[in-house]
C-alpha positions as CSV (number, residue, x, y, z in Angstrom):
1,M,-0.2,0.1,0.0
2,T,1.5,3.2,-1.1
3,G,0.8,7.0,0.6
4,N,-1.2,8.0,-2.4
5,E,-3.5,4.7,-1.7
6,V,-3.6,5.6,2.0
7,F,-4.8,9.0,0.9
8,Q,-7.2,8.3,-1.6
9,A,-8.7,5.9,1.1
10,A,-8.8,8.8,3.5
11,L,-10.4,11.1,1.3
12,D,-13.2,8.5,0.4
13,L,-13.9,8.1,4.1
14,C,-14.2,11.9,4.5
15,G,-16.7,11.8,1.7
16,L,-14.5,14.2,-0.6
17,A,-14.4,13.1,-4.1
18,H,-11.0,13.0,-5.4
19,G,-11.6,13.4,-9.2
20,G,-10.7,9.7,-10.8
21,E,-8.3,6.8,-10.4
22,S,-5.3,8.8,-11.8
23,G,-4.3,10.0,-8.4
24,E,-2.3,13.1,-8.2
25,S,-3.0,14.5,-11.7
26,A,-6.7,14.3,-11.2
27,L,-6.9,16.0,-7.7
28,R,-9.1,18.6,-7.2
29,E,-7.3,22.3,-6.4
30,D,-9.3,22.6,-3.2
31,L,-7.9,19.1,-1.8
32,K,-4.3,20.1,-2.7
33,D,-3.8,21.3,0.7
34,L,-5.0,18.0,2.1
35,Q,-2.5,16.2,0.3
36,S,0.5,18.4,1.1
37,R,-0.3,17.7,4.9
38,S,-1.0,14.2,4.5
39,L,2.8,13.1,3.9
40,G,3.8,14.7,7.4
41,L,0.8,13.1,9.0
42,L,1.4,9.7,7.5
43,N,5.0,9.9,8.7
44,L,3.9,10.7,12.3
45,L,1.2,7.9,12.1
46,I,3.8,5.5,11.0
47,T,5.9,6.3,13.9
48,E,3.2,5.8,16.2
49,L,1.9,2.5,14.8
50,T,5.2,0.9,14.5
51,P,5.0,-0.6,18.2
52,L,1.5,-2.0,17.4
53,S,2.8,-3.3,14.2
54,E,5.6,-5.3,16.0
55,R,3.1,-6.7,18.5
56,V,0.7,-7.8,15.7
57,E,3.6,-9.1,13.6
58,R,5.7,-10.3,16.5
59,S,8.8,-9.0,14.9
60,T,11.1,-5.8,15.3
61,L,10.5,-3.0,12.7
62,I,12.5,0.1,12.1
63,P,10.1,3.2,11.4
64,K,11.0,4.4,8.1
65,K,9.8,7.5,6.7
66,L,7.8,8.3,3.3
67,N,9.8,10.6,1.1
68,T,6.9,11.1,-1.1
69,L,3.1,9.7,-1.3
70,A,4.3,7.4,-4.1
71,D,6.6,5.6,-1.6
72,E,5.4,2.1,0.0
73,V,4.0,2.3,3.5
74,P,6.6,0.6,5.8
75,L,4.2,-1.2,8.0
76,P,2.7,-4.4,7.6
77,E,-0.7,-4.5,5.3
78,T,-2.8,-5.7,8.2
79,V,-2.1,-2.6,10.4
80,A,-1.8,-0.3,7.2
81,G,-4.8,-1.4,5.7
82,A,-7.0,-1.3,9.1
83,L,-5.9,1.7,10.6
84,L,-3.9,4.3,8.6
85,P,-6.9,5.4,6.2
86,Y,-8.9,6.2,9.3
87,R,-6.4,7.8,11.3
88,L,-5.2,10.1,8.3
89,A,-8.8,10.9,7.5
90,A,-9.5,11.9,11.1
91,A,-6.3,14.1,11.3
92,L,-7.1,15.6,7.8
93,I,-10.9,16.5,8.7
94,A,-10.5,17.3,12.4
95,E,-10.8,21.2,11.9
96,E,-13.5,20.9,9.6
97,D,-16.1,18.3,10.9
98,G,-14.9,17.2,14.6
99,E,-18.0,14.9,14.8
100,L,-16.8,12.5,11.8
101,A,-13.2,12.8,13.2
102,G,-14.5,11.4,16.3
103,A,-16.4,8.5,14.6
104,L,-13.5,7.9,12.6
105,L,-10.9,7.7,15.5
106,T,-13.6,5.3,17.2
107,Y,-13.6,3.0,14.4
108,A,-9.6,2.9,14.3
109,R,-9.6,2.2,18.0
110,E,-12.0,-0.6,17.6
111,A,-9.9,-2.1,14.6
112,R,-6.7,-1.8,16.9
113,A,-8.2,-3.7,19.4
114,A,-9.4,-6.4,17.0
115,L,-5.9,-6.7,15.5
116,L,-4.6,-7.0,19.1
117,S,-7.1,-9.8,20.0
118,D,-6.6,-11.7,16.7
119,G,-3.8,-13.4,15.3
120,K,-0.7,-14.6,16.4
121,S,-1.0,-15.1,20.4
122,N,0.9,-17.8,22.0
123,T,-1.0,-20.1,24.2
124,H,0.6,-22.6,26.9
125,S,-0.9,-24.6,29.6
126,I,-1.4,-23.3,33.1
127,T,0.6,-25.0,35.9
128,E,-1.3,-25.8,38.8
129,V,0.3,-24.1,41.8
130,Y,-1.9,-25.1,44.8
131,T,-2.6,-28.6,45.2
């Protein structure tokens, strides 16, 4: 998943038409500001979500920043697809529509909880201490 794909998904979540599938070239003029802010926000979110990614994937990750929106997001697809669009959309729309931003953050929190409860947990038998 690239930064552009996350940005386009965030626009869709905000209900903002982005003008076609060709990405940056088809972006409406009034959305250029959101696009320019999204690179910095994505880098911040990648740094914030790296510890979660390590827990979900059970591996050590070194956060890498995006230099352009065309770069590949350096997070596992499970985390990037489930959380990044919602968190980015909430950050982009927060000043204009706080209620929508809150709803998006609530969904992101629920998706985070689902990621942590799913998957790669270890099980072991409980040793009886009191006999």
